[in-house]
C-alpha positions as semicolon CSV with decimal commas, in nm:
position;residue;x (nm);y (nm);z (nm)
1;M;4,391;2,293;-0,482
2;K;4,086;2,096;-0,574
3;K;4,026;1,938;-0,912
4;G;3,752;2,188;-0,993
5;D;3,982;2,482;-0,923
6;I;4,256;2,331;-1,140
7;G;4,012;2,269;-1,425
8;I;3,876;2,625;-1,420
9;A;4,228;2,769;-1,403
10;I;4,343;2,564;-1,705
11;Y;4,029;2,666;-1,897
12;L;4,093;3,038;-1,844
13;L;4,468;3,003;-1,898
14;C;4,406;2,841;-2,238
15;A;4,177;3,129;-2,332
16;V;4,450;3,381;-2,250
17;L;4,723;3,182;-2,429
18;F;4,516;3,144;-2,744
19;F;4,509;3,524;-2,774
20;I;4,888;3,535;-2,773
21;I;5,036;3,205;-2,895
22;P;4,958;3,059;-3,238
23;I;4,822;2,705;-3,211
24;P;4,830;2,427;-3,470
25;N;4,516;2,344;-3,660
26;F;4,473;1,998;-3,496
27;L;4,469;2,160;-3,149
28;L;4,219;2,416;-3,277
29;D;3,998;2,126;-3,390
30;I;4,009;1,981;-3,039
31;M;3,927;2,312;-2,874
32;L;3,641;2,387;-3,114
33;A;3,487;2,044;-3,051
34;F;3,531;2,094;-2,677
35;N;3,367;2,437;-2,704
36;I;3,063;2,286;-2,878
37;A;3,037;2,023;-2,604
38;I;3,057;2,289;-2,332
39;G;2,779;2,483;-2,506
40;L;2,557;2,174;-2,511
41;I;2,632;2,099;-2,145
42;V;2,543;2,454;-2,040
43;L;2,222;2,441;-2,246
44;F;2,095;2,111;-2,105
45;N;2,195;2,198;-1,749
46;A;1,992;2,518;-1,776
47;L;1,709;2,305;-1,912
48;F;1,709;2,035;-1,643
49;V;1,797;2,219;-1,319
50;K;1,509;2,221;-1,070
51;E;1,551;2,584;-0,961
52;V;1,751;2,881;-1,087
53;L;1,987;2,892;-0,789
54;D;2,116;2,546;-0,885
55;M;2,317;2,742;-1,147
56;S;2,392;3,044;-0,933
57;F;2,733;3,096;-1,098
58;F;2,585;3,115;-1,448
59;P;2,680;3,485;-1,500
60;T;3,043;3,402;-1,422
61;L;3,023;3,094;-1,642
62;L;2,885;3,313;-1,919
63;L;3,191;3,536;-1,900
64;F;3,430;3,237;-1,901
65;T;3,271;3,074;-2,209
66;T;3,259;3,408;-2,393
67;I;3,630;3,475;-2,339
68;F;3,721;3,119;-2,439
69;R;3,510;3,135;-2,754
70;I;3,657;3,474;-2,859
71;S;4,010;3,338;-2,804
72;L;3,927;3,052;-3,041
73;N;3,801;3,311;-3,291
74;V;4,134;3,490;-3,271
75;S;4,328;3,163;-3,314
76;S;4,118;3,057;-3,614
77;T;4,155;3,403;-3,768
78;R;4,534;3,381;-3,729
79;L;4,539;3,039;-3,903
80;I;4,306;3,155;-4,181
81;L;4,519;3,460;-4,257
82;T;4,860;3,292;-4,219
83;T;4,818;2,940;-4,359
84;G;4,475;2,927;-4,512
85;N;4,423;2,595;-4,327
86;P;4,239;2,643;-3,996
87;G;4,176;2,269;-3,950
88;N;3,910;2,006;-4,011
89;V;3,629;2,152;-3,802
90;V;3,633;2,501;-3,957
91;S;3,676;2,364;-4,310
92;T;3,396;2,112;-4,264
93;F;3,158;2,370;-4,120
94;G;3,234;2,600;-4,413
95;G;3,212;2,330;-4,677
96;F;2,957;2,082;-4,536
97;V;2,722;2,312;-4,345
98;G;2,750;2,585;-4,609
99;G;2,723;2,342;-4,896
100;N;3,078;2,439;-5,006
101;N;2,915;2,738;-5,167
102;L;2,993;3,095;-5,071
103;V;2,640;3,223;-5,132
104;I;2,467;2,938;-4,947
105;G;2,713;2,954;-4,660
106;A;2,669;3,329;-4,635
107;I;2,290;3,297;-4,626
108;V;2,305;3,027;-4,354
109;F;2,543;3,239;-4,154
110;I;2,329;3,553;-4,189
111;V;2,015;3,360;-4,084
112;L;2,200;3,229;-3,780
113;V;2,318;3,579;-3,688
114;I;1,965;3,717;-3,724
115;I;1,826;3,444;-3,495
116;Q;2,102;3,517;-3,248
117;F;2,047;3,893;-3,240
118;V;1,675;3,942;-3,295
119;V;1,524;3,638;-3,125
120;I;1,748;3,497;-2,854
121;N;1,969;3,787;-2,742
122;K;1,697;4,050;-2,748
123;G;1,449;3,830;-2,562
124;S;1,699;3,711;-2,302
125;E;1,815;4,066;-2,237
126;R;1,460;4,192;-2,185
127;V;1,356;3,900;-1,962
128;A;1,670;3,933;-1,749
129;E;1,608;4,306;-1,707
130;V;1,246;4,261;-1,602
131;T;1,318;3,967;-1,374
132;A;1,595;4,159;-1,197
133;R;1,366;4,457;-1,144
134;F;1,079;4,248;-1,004
135;T;1,313;4,047;-0,783
136;L;1,456;4,362;-0,627
137;D;1,109;4,515;-0,583
138;A;0,983;4,200;-0,408
139;M;1,268;4,183;-0,156
140;P;1,109;4,403;0,116
141;G;0,785;4,204;0,108
142;K;0,970;3,874;0,131
143;Q;1,178;4,003;0,423
144;M;0,862;4,112;0,607
145;A;0,703;3,771;0,549
146;I;1,008;3,600;0,697
147;D;0,998;3,829;1,002
148;A;0,628;3,757;1,050
149;D;0,682;3,379;1,036
150;L;0,970;3,412;1,281
151;N;0,765;3,620;1,527
152;T;0,471;3,375;1,519
153;G;0,697;3,074;1,573
154;V;0,627;2,912;1,236
155;I;1,003;2,903;1,167
156;N;1,307;2,925;1,389
157;E;1,606;3,160;1,366
158;A;1,811;2,919;1,152
159;Q;1,530;2,877;0,899
160;A;1,480;3,253;0,886
161;R;1,851;3,304;0,822
162;E;1,841;3,046;0,545
163;R;1,544;3,213;0,376
164;R;1,704;3,559;0,395
165;N;2,022;3,417;0,243
166;K;1,821;3,266;-0,042
167;I;1,649;3,598;-0,113
168;Q;1,986;3,773;-0,127
169;Q;2,121;3,508;-0,361
170;E;1,821;3,548;-0,593
171;S;1,856;3,926;-0,608
172;S;2,231;3,899;-0,670
173;F;2,180;3,636;-0,938
174;F;1,915;3,819;-1,139
175;G;2,101;4,147;-1,102
176;A;2,414;3,980;-1,241
177;M;2,213;3,814;-1,518
178;D;2,081;4,154;-1,627
179;G;2,437;4,263;-1,695
180;A;2,562;3,924;-1,817
181;T;2,323;3,926;-2,111
182;K;2,530;4,214;-2,246
183;Y;2,819;3,964;-2,276
184;V;2,610;3,751;-2,507
185;K;2,508;4,043;-2,721
186;G;2,864;4,175;-2,736
187;D;2,996;3,827;-2,817
188;A;2,762;3,797;-3,114
189;T;2,861;4,144;-3,236
190;A;3,230;4,065;-3,200
191;G;3,181;3,739;-3,390
192;L;3,015;3,923;-3,675
193;I;3,298;4,182;-3,690
194;I;3,563;3,909;-3,681
195;T;3,386;3,733;-3,968
196;V;3,398;4,047;-4,182
197;I;3,766;4,093;-4,096
198;N;3,841;3,730;-4,187
199;L;3,665;3,767;-4,521
200;A;3,835;4,092;-4,616
201;G;4,176;4,005;-4,475
202;G;4,170;3,651;-4,616
203;T;4,081;3,774;-4,965
204;V;4,366;4,028;-4,956
205;M;4,613;3,764;-4,828
206;G;4,503;3,519;-5,098
207;V;4,560;3,772;-5,376
208;M;4,885;3,916;-5,242
209;N;5,064;3,612;-5,093
210;Q;4,920;3,310;-5,271
211;G;4,880;3,454;-5,619
212;L;4,507;3,379;-5,640
213;D;4,273;3,588;-5,843
214;A;4,013;3,791;-5,655
215;M;3,721;3,549;-5,713
216;S;3,923;3,241;-5,617
217;A;4,054;3,412;-5,304
218;L;3,703;3,530;-5,216
219;Q;3,561;3,178;-5,268
220;K;3,833;3,006;-5,062
221;Y;3,851;3,247;-4,774
222;G;3,479;3,312;-4,783
223;V;3,407;2,944;-4,718
224;L;3,669;2,932;-4,440
225;T;3,534;3,254;-4,288
226;I;3,179;3,119;-4,290
227;G;3,302;2,795;-4,130
228;D;3,484;2,994;-3,864
229;G;3,176;3,210;-3,805
230;L;2,951;2,903;-3,772
231;C;3,194;2,739;-3,528
232;S;3,171;3,053;-3,320
233;Q;2,803;3,138;-3,358
234;I;2,663;2,788;-3,287
235;P;2,815;2,760;-2,934
236;S;2,729;3,127;-2,880
237;M;2,370;3,057;-2,974
238;L;2,360;2,759;-2,737
239;I;2,485;2,977;-2,453
240;S;2,236;3,251;-2,543
241;L;1,955;2,995;-2,543
242;A;2,070;2,866;-2,203
243;T;2,066;3,224;-2,075
244;G;1,709;3,272;-2,191
245;I;1,603;2,941;-2,035
246;L;1,764;3,023;-1,703
247;V;1,629;3,374;-1,661
248;T;1,277;3,252;-1,738
249;K;1,293;2,986;-1,477
250;A;2,212;3,321;-0,684
251;S;2,529;3,166;-0,481
252;K;2,622;2,904;-0,232
253;E;2,883;2,902;0,036
254;S;3,132;2,688;-0,153
255;D;3,430;2,710;-0,387
256;I;3,351;2,828;-0,736
257;G;3,530;2,530;-0,890
258;D;3,326;2,276;-0,698
259;I;3,006;2,461;-0,772
260;L;3,073;2,490;-1,145
261;V;3,187;2,130;-1,184
262;S;2,898;1,990;-0,977
263;Q;2,644;2,208;-1,156
264;L;2,778;2,126;-1,501
265;F;2,849;1,756;-1,458
266;G;2,607;1,660;-1,182
267;I;2,308;1,545;-1,392
268;P;2,373;1,208;-1,564
269;K;2,099;1,249;-1,826
270;V;2,271;1,566;-1,950
271;L;2,597;1,378;-2,005
272;Y;2,408;1,096;-2,181
273;I;2,243;1,341;-2,421
274;V;2,565;1,529;-2,488
275;G;2,762;1,207;-2,532
276;G;2,506;1,071;-2,777
277;T;2,506;1,398;-2,968
278;M;2,885;1,400;-2,994
279;I;2,888;1,040;-3,121
280;I;2,628;1,125;-3,386
281;L;2,836;1,423;-3,497
282;G;3,129;1,185;-3,535
283;F;2,941;1,007;-3,817
284;T;2,937;1,327;-4,021
285;P;3,249;1,435;-4,215
286;L;3,380;1,580;-3,889
287;N;3,668;1,408;-3,713
288;F;3,510;1,072;-3,628
289;F;3,751;0,955;-3,360
290;L;3,758;1,296;-3,189
291;F;3,380;1,326;-3,151
292;L;3,345;0,956;-3,071
293;T;3,601;0,994;-2,791
294;F;3,418;1,292;-2,643
295;G;3,082;1,113;-2,672
296;I;3,200;0,794;-2,502
297;T;3,375;0,998;-2,232
298;F;3,059;1,188;-2,145
299;I;2,846;0,872;-2,143
300;V;3,089;0,688;-1,916
301;A;3,106;0,990;-1,686
302;G;2,728;1,009;-1,675
303;Y;2,702;0,638;-1,592
304;S;2,954;0,673;-1,311
305;I;2,775;0,975;-1,166
306;Q;2,439;0,797;-1,191
307;K;2,568;0,493;-1,001
308;N;2,708;0,712;-0,727
309;S;2,384;0,907;-0,710
310;E;2,176;0,587;-0,687
311;V;2,388;0,454;-0,403
312;K;2,358;0,784;-0,220
313;A;1,984;0,799;-0,286
314;I;1,936;0,444;-0,152
315;E;2,130;0,531;0,161
316;E;1,931;0,850;0,212
317;E;1,605;0,665;0,148
318;A;1,697;0,395;0,398
319;E;1,784;0,657;0,657
320;A;1,460;0,843;0,588
321;A;1,262;0,518;0,611
322;E;1,424;0,430;0,943
323;E;1,356;0,776;1,076
324;A;0,995;0,766;0,956
325;E;0,950;0,419;1,103
326;G;1,088;0,542;1,431
327;E;0,849;0,836;1,426
328;E;0,558;0,606;1,351
329;I;0,653;0,375;1,637
330;R;0,679;0,667;1,876
331;K;0,326;0,782;1,793
332;P;0,094;0,655;2,069
333;E;-0,201;0,601;1,836
334;N;-0,003;0,355;1,622
335;V;-0,003;0,097;1,901
336;I;-0,356;0,011;1,789
337;S;-0,228;-0,122;1,456
338;L;-0,016;-0,375;1,646
339;L;-0,326;-0,529;1,804
340;Q;-0,456;-0,666;1,474
341;V;-0,439;-1,048;1,458
342;D;-0,484;-1,237;1,131
343;P;-0,735;-1,526;1,162
344;I;-0,525;-1,763;0,948
345;E;-0,158;-1,724;0,857
346;L;0,077;-1,933;0,648
347;E;0,444;-1,853;0,706
348;F;0,717;-2,028;0,508
349;G;1,093;-2,029;0,460
350;Y;1,265;-1,874;0,160
351;G;1,293;-2,213;-0,013
352;I;0,912;-2,222;-0,056
353;I;0,887;-1,869;-0,200
354;P;0,892;-1,996;-0,565
355;L;0,575;-2,195;-0,492
356;A;0,395;-1,878;-0,384
357;D;0,542;-1,643;-0,645
358;A;0,328;-1,634;-0,959
359;N;0,617;-1,473;-1,151
360;Q;0,819;-1,791;-1,093
361;G;0,534;-2,021;-1,195
362;G;0,408;-2,087;-0,841
363;D;0,035;-2,152;-0,797
364;L;0,013;-2,178;-0,418
365;L;-0,178;-1,849;-0,398
366;D;-0,441;-1,979;-0,642
367;R;-0,469;-2,299;-0,443
368;V;-0,527;-2,103;-0,122
369;I;-0,809;-1,914;-0,293
370;M;-0,960;-2,247;-0,401
371;I;-0,938;-2,370;-0,040
372;R;-1,168;-2,090;0,071
373;R;-1,413;-2,178;-0,209
374;Q;-1,395;-2,549;-0,128
375;V;-1,460;-2,503;0,243
376;A;-1,741;-2,257;0,170
377;L;-1,909;-2,516;-0,054
378;E;-1,858;-2,805;0,188
379;L;-1,946;-2,635;0,516
380;G;-2,142;-2,331;0,400
381;T;-1,942;-2,084;0,605
382;I;-1,721;-1,784;0,541
383;V;-1,349;-1,860;0,552
384;P;-1,133;-1,560;0,648
385;V;-0,856;-1,441;0,419
386;I;-0,549;-1,663;0,456
387;R;-0,246;-1,438;0,504
388;M;0,074;-1,563;0,337
389;R;0,420;-1,430;0,421
390;D;0,780;-1,548;0,415
391;N;0,975;-1,583;0,739
392;I;1,356;-1,586;0,727
393;Q;1,367;-1,732;1,077
394;L;1,224;-2,061;0,950
395;N;1,422;-2,334;0,780
396;P;1,424;-2,292;0,400
397;N;1,174;-2,576;0,340
398;Q;0,968;-2,530;0,656
399;Y;0,623;-2,377;0,688
400;I;0,394;-2,310;0,983
401;I;0,020;-2,245;1,007
402;K;-0,115;-2,003;1,267
403;I;-0,470;-1,956;1,390
404;K;-0,528;-1,613;1,542
405;G;-0,156;-1,552;1,573
406;I;-0,074;-1,882;1,746
407;Q;0,105;-2,166;1,569
408;V;-0,110;-2,478;1,554
409;T;0,092;-2,698;1,321
410;E;0,394;-2,708;1,094
411;G;0,537;-2,906;0,806
412;E;0,840;-2,941;0,584
413;I;0,871;-3,016;0,217
414;L;1,141;-3,081;-0,039
415;F;1,102;-2,834;-0,324
416;D;1,227;-3,058;-0,607
417;H;1,060;-3,378;-0,484
418;Y;0,722;-3,547;-0,472
419;M;0,562;-3,718;-0,175
420;A;0,461;-4,081;-0,234
421;M;0,220;-4,255;0,005
422;N;0,134;-4,622;0,021
423;P;-0,246;-4,667;0,029
424;G;-0,197;-5,032;0,125
425;T;-0,219;-5,173;-0,226
426;V;0,138;-5,112;-0,344
427;E;0,272;-5,397;-0,554
428;Q;0,639;-5,308;-0,514
429;E;0,814;-5,065;-0,284
430;I;1,026;-4,779;-0,416
431;S;1,328;-4,616;-0,253
432;G;1,310;-4,260;-0,122
433;I;1,359;-4,032;0,178
434;P;1,129;-4,139;0,465
435;T;0,895;-3,871;0,597
436;I;0,552;-3,816;0,753
437;E;0,259;-3,667;0,564
438;P;0,175;-3,349;0,763
439;S;-0,205;-3,346;0,730
440;F;-0,294;-3,700;0,839
441;H;0,043;-3,807;0,985
442;L;0,076;-4,104;0,753
443;P;0,414;-4,259;0,663
444;A;0,543;-4,147;0,323
445;I;0,862;-4,107;0,122
446;W;1,012;-3,824;-0,085
447;I;1,092;-3,925;-0,442
448;T;1,245;-3,738;-0,735
449;E;1,052;-3,634;-1,044
450;S;1,217;-3,912;-1,244
451;Q;1,067;-4,169;-1,001
452;R;0,714;-4,026;-1,014
453;E;0,580;-4,224;-1,308
454;R;0,728;-4,547;-1,175
455;A;0,581;-4,492;-0,827
456;E;0,235;-4,429;-0,969
457;S;0,258;-4,750;-1,172
458;F;0,337;-4,940;-0,848
459;G;0,021;-4,803;-0,685
460;Y;0,161;-4,515;-0,478
461;T;-0,038;-4,195;-0,431
462;V;0,200;-3,922;-0,549
463;V;0,144;-3,552;-0,469
464;D;0,348;-3,241;-0,540
465;P;0,465;-2,991;-0,271
466;P;0,194;-2,727;-0,337
467;S;-0,075;-2,992;-0,299
468;I;0,077;-3,104;0,031
469;I;0,067;-2,751;0,172
470;A;-0,282;-2,685;0,034
471;T;-0,419;-3,009;0,182
472;H;-0,260;-2,930;0,517
473;I;-0,415;-2,582;0,522
474;T;-0,753;-2,726;0,426
475;E;-0,751;-2,973;0,716
476;V;-0,638;-2,707;0,963
477;V;-0,911;-2,470;0,845
478;K;-1,177;-2,740;0,877
479;T;-1,054;-2,834;1,224
480;H;-1,069;-2,475;1,351
481;I;-1,355;-2,345;1,137
482;A;-1,586;-2,318;1,438
483;E;-1,367;-2,070;1,624
484;L;-1,303;-1,877;1,302
485;L;-1,676;-1,803;1,264
486;S;-1,718;-1,452;1,407
487;R;-2,032;-1,257;1,487
488;Q;-1,960;-1,038;1,185
489;D;-1,956;-1,350;0,966
490;V;-2,288;-1,457;1,115
491;Q;-2,434;-1,115;1,041
492;T;-2,314;-1,149;0,681
493;L;-2,487;-1,489;0,653
494;I;-2,805;-1,345;0,802
495;D;-2,802;-1,050;0,560
496;N;-2,754;-1,289;0,270
497;L;-3,051;-1,502;0,380
498;K;-3,266;-1,197;0,447
499;E;-3,257;-1,101;0,080
500;S;-3,476;-1,401;-0,004
501;N;-3,639;-1,483;0,334
502;S;-3,691;-1,156;0,514
503;V;-4,000;-1,277;0,705
504;L;-3,811;-1,565;0,866
505;V;-3,512;-1,352;0,958
506;D;-3,729;-1,075;1,104
507;E;-3,913;-1,333;1,316
508;L;-3,597;-1,491;1,454
509;V;-3,345;-1,205;1,485
510;P;-3,340;-1,036;1,727
511;K;-3,685;-1,113;1,869
512;L;-3,615;-1,478;1,958
513;L;-3,238;-1,517;1,940
514;G;-2,946;-1,278;1,935
515;I;-2,648;-1,289;1,701
516;G;-2,431;-1,448;1,971
517;E;-2,677;-1,733;2,033
518;I;-2,706;-1,809;1,664
519;Q;-2,327;-1,799;1,640
520;K;-2,295;-2,065;1,915
521;V;-2,542;-2,296;1,738
522;L;-2,359;-2,263;1,409
523;Q;-2,024;-2,316;1,583
524;N;-2,156;-2,636;1,745
525;L;-2,252;-2,767;1,401
526;L;-1,922;-2,669;1,240
527;R;-1,726;-2,822;1,529
528;E;-1,858;-3,163;1,418
529;Q;-1,813;-3,076;1,048
530;I;-2,187;-3,041;0,982
531;S;-2,252;-2,805;0,691
532;I;-2,449;-2,488;0,764
533;R;-2,505;-2,414;0,398
534;D;-2,877;-2,491;0,431
535;L;-2,922;-2,188;0,652
536;L;-3,292;-2,165;0,569
537;T;-3,366;-2,502;0,733
538;I;-3,146;-2,414;1,031
539;F;-3,324;-2,082;1,091
540;E;-3,671;-2,235;1,054
541;C;-3,584;-2,498;1,314
542;L;-3,445;-2,231;1,549
543;A;-3,760;-2,020;1,502
544;D;-3,973;-2,324;1,594
545;H;-3,788;-2,412;1,916
546;A;-3,640;-2,081;2,036
547;Q;-3,974;-1,996;2,199
548;T;-3,933;-2,284;2,445
549;T;-3,557;-2,281;2,514
550;H;-3,252;-2,061;2,463
551;D;-3,005;-2,337;2,552
552;T;-2,777;-2,336;2,248
553;D;-2,673;-2,701;2,302
554;V;-3,034;-2,817;2,299
555;L;-3,112;-2,597;2,000
556;T;-2,815;-2,753;1,821
557;E;-2,964;-3,099;1,870
558;Y;-3,297;-2,983;1,724
559;V;-3,114;-2,836;1,427
560;R;-2,916;-3,157;1,373
561;Q;-3,240;-3,352;1,362
562;S;-3,380;-3,112;1,102
563;L;-3,065;-3,171;0,896
564;K;-3,088;-3,549;0,913
565;R;-3,098;-3,586;0,535
566;S;-2,762;-3,411;0,489
567;I;-2,611;-3,588;0,794
568;S;-2,722;-3,927;0,662
569;A;-2,581;-3,845;0,317
570;K;-2,251;-3,745;0,479
571;Y;-2,197;-4,057;0,693
572;F;-2,420;-4,332;0,548
573;P;-2,374;-4,411;0,175
574;A;-2,694;-4,490;-0,016
575;N;-2,771;-4,854;-0,104
576;E;-2,509;-4,977;0,140
577;T;-2,522;-5,125;0,486
578;T;-2,312;-4,919;0,726
579;S;-2,144;-5,080;1,026
580;V;-2,186;-4,882;1,347
581;V;-2,150;-4,917;1,722
582;T;-2,439;-4,858;1,962
583;L;-2,448;-4,742;2,321
584;D;-2,556;-4,967;2,607
585;P;-2,883;-4,837;2,762
586;K;-2,718;-4,868;3,102
587;V;-2,440;-4,631;2,991
588;E;-2,696;-4,391;2,853
589;Q;-2,885;-4,401;3,183
590;D;-2,566;-4,332;3,384
591;I;-2,477;-4,042;3,157
592;M;-2,818;-3,880;3,191
593;G;-2,811;-3,935;3,566
594;S;-2,483;-3,738;3,593
595;V;-2,604;-3,432;3,398
596;K;-2,620;-3,116;3,609
597;Q;-2,812;-2,815;3,479
598;T;-2,690;-2,461;3,557
599;E;-2,761;-2,113;3,427
600;Q;-2,443;-2,139;3,218
601;G;-2,547;-2,474;3,066
602;A;-2,531;-2,845;3,144
603;Y;-2,222;-3,045;3,239
604;L;-2,139;-3,407;3,338
605;T;-2,042;-3,524;3,686
606;I;-1,984;-3,888;3,599
607;D;-1,744;-4,089;3,809
608;P;-1,384;-4,095;3,672
609;E;-1,365;-4,473;3,698
610;K;-1,681;-4,510;3,494
611;T;-1,545;-4,260;3,244
612;K;-1,225;-4,462;3,206
613;A;-1,421;-4,786;3,161
614;I;-1,648;-4,627;2,903
615;M;-1,351;-4,489;2,709
616;N;-1,177;-4,824;2,708
617;S;-1,490;-4,982;2,564
618;V;-1,519;-4,704;2,304
619;E;-1,160;-4,758;2,191
620;E;-1,219;-5,134;2,157
621;E;-1,534;-5,090;1,951
622;V;-1,383;-4,816;1,734
623;A;-1,089;-5,045;1,661
624;K;-1,334;-5,305;1,529
625;L;-1,483;-5,053;1,286
626;E;-1,142;-4,933;1,169
627;N;-1,030;-5,290;1,108
628;L;-1,332;-5,329;0,884
629;G;-1,230;-5,011;0,698
630;N;-1,528;-4,810;0,823
631;N;-1,561;-4,471;0,986
632;P;-1,583;-4,475;1,369
633;I;-1,958;-4,408;1,413
634;I;-2,150;-4,452;1,740
635;V;-2,530;-4,426;1,742
636;T;-2,708;-4,307;2,059
637;S;-3,050;-4,190;2,169
638;P;-3,124;-3,823;2,092
639;I;-3,118;-3,702;2,450
640;V;-2,777;-3,858;2,520
641;R;-2,593;-3,766;2,198
642;M;-2,456;-3,425;2,290
643;Y;-2,343;-3,532;2,638
644;F;-2,174;-3,846;2,508
645;K;-1,998;-3,638;2,239
646;K;-1,868;-3,398;2,505
647;L;-1,749;-3,695;2,711
648;T;-1,549;-3,846;2,424
649;E;-1,420;-3,545;2,230
650;D;-1,117;-3,502;2,454
651;Y;-1,016;-3,863;2,401
652;I;-1,109;-3,942;2,040
653;K;-1,136;-3,628;1,826
654;D;-1,249;-3,794;1,502
655;L;-1,528;-3,999;1,664
656;I;-1,864;-3,952;1,490
657;V;-2,162;-3,955;1,726
658;V;-2,513;-3,942;1,578
659;S;-2,856;-3,999;1,728
660;Y;-3,132;-4,215;1,589
661;N;-3,335;-3,905;1,501
662;E;-3,050;-3,782;1,276
663;I;-3,060;-4,093;1,054
664;D;-3,284;-4,102;0,749
665;N;-3,544;-4,379;0,731
666;N;-3,396;-4,546;0,423
667;V;-3,050;-4,590;0,580
668;E;-2,948;-4,949;0,656
669;L;-2,729;-4,999;0,964
670;Q;-2,552;-5,299;1,113
671;S;-2,435;-5,294;1,472
672;V;-2,098;-5,462;1,517
673;G;-2,060;-5,381;1,886
674;M;-2,186;-5,198;2,191
675;V;-2,015;-4,954;2,423
676;T;-2,060;-5,081;2,778
677;Y;-1,870;-5,144;3,100
678;K;-1,879;-5,391;3,379
């Protein structure tokens, strides 16, 4: 036998035994308290169930609770008439609830009986009768609807069988409830009759056996009778209320014990409410330890059931998610979502998560936002959203940066350390973990926070891990900003300019140049880190020269010359003489002589030996500038600049090549060498 079957059997057996066997008053106290708890459980289950069939055995349950409650009435009556001491619960209800006054207790009891009969029982009986009638009348229509759905293929045979079974259960349930409400009404009537018997019989027993006068006997047994009636009527009223709730809202293929136990004790919040109520009742003059024990028991049971339900719910949710994910993957149209590539991605190991989590004090996300603002101000272009995500496949302190889904660089940090770099002016070296700064590949060391102040006093440049990652992202974005500029971004820039310069934009786009041609010019500028923020000047220059040529490389050179003020400010500080390297006229002549023009653009056909000699000379002259602490700048004639830049960009990426027409008149230059070859 299952536990539920055993529990129901014991419950009914106790009800039968209480009719026959006298029980001590302490056991009656326990049973009365248990009866109140059962009434509360039934009430709140009826309140919280999602549909009526979740309590399909309620009519049977109604019969069980009624028999048990009447058996307790009989036991309390026996104790009242034989000993005059029915226990703590009955005495307390009679004295405390009734104010230890026969008149007050009688009034409270009569009010309770009136509520029971007139309000709850009468209403529940009527609702159950009407609901049963309408349920039976609606059965043919529901059956026809099921047959129609089955014939049209909306449901299959199994679903149709399930729906028919549910209709039968509903009709059986409401039909049973129509009759079960008579139990409630009869129970209330029986309780009232038993109360009258207790009062009359107790008064007679007090006068005859205990030698009390009539008034004393009436007072004593009246209070006990009222207490007994309240102990009976309160659970009865709870059950009646549950009946009314349920019929205003019938069986499953399972054992009755399992169904009753699962339906009564399957909702944790019900057990919490009942447990709390029982504990509160323990603080009244009722038996404190008894009610406290019941309350704690129900709360613990509710907690245990809730934990089991949460585990089951998580498992079911995981299974549902996997199934849904599988369904999504199997849908052919969802392949399109896999084609999306993020322009810029930062992936990092779990050790770096605190730096990106604002809840843990990390500010990496704010720094990334500032990177977009900084690059927009410096270069005047739109920086795509930088996607950040953790990657468990990486080392805890490792991060990688991707451009259009392809990794372009990586780095590694120590979360609790700072990176110290020697700018060349350090007075005294400090110990640490040797490393390489990821952005500029400079030698550095990792130091602890306690060493930070000391390192700064020695002249080290000390940066924290978020700054290292932010600087690295900034340099990567600047390096690849040209390829990140899309036609949509160009259109956004054009629309922004059109708000204030519509005449210029209408003249240029699309009459003279298309979006793609403008994009190539802007990409050429960004590739050499020339800001396109002054878009008005750029578009005016393009409008002036686009009528004569559509070669984007040539147009770029015209634009650079129109931006000479900003180029000079970028590379040549004011009021200073800048050291540069010039280009031998012979080299310029050879370069121009090797230029071949095609429909796709111009390209160089210079001899490889000459190229090698020129590059060797460039490296020597650039080394001179770097030794002087200056930027590697080579000045050429305007017509040669773009070809010489193309020739050198594969060898020296950071080489700055400007033409004479891109230098402002007030700039002072000093040539420290010349690129030539023998």
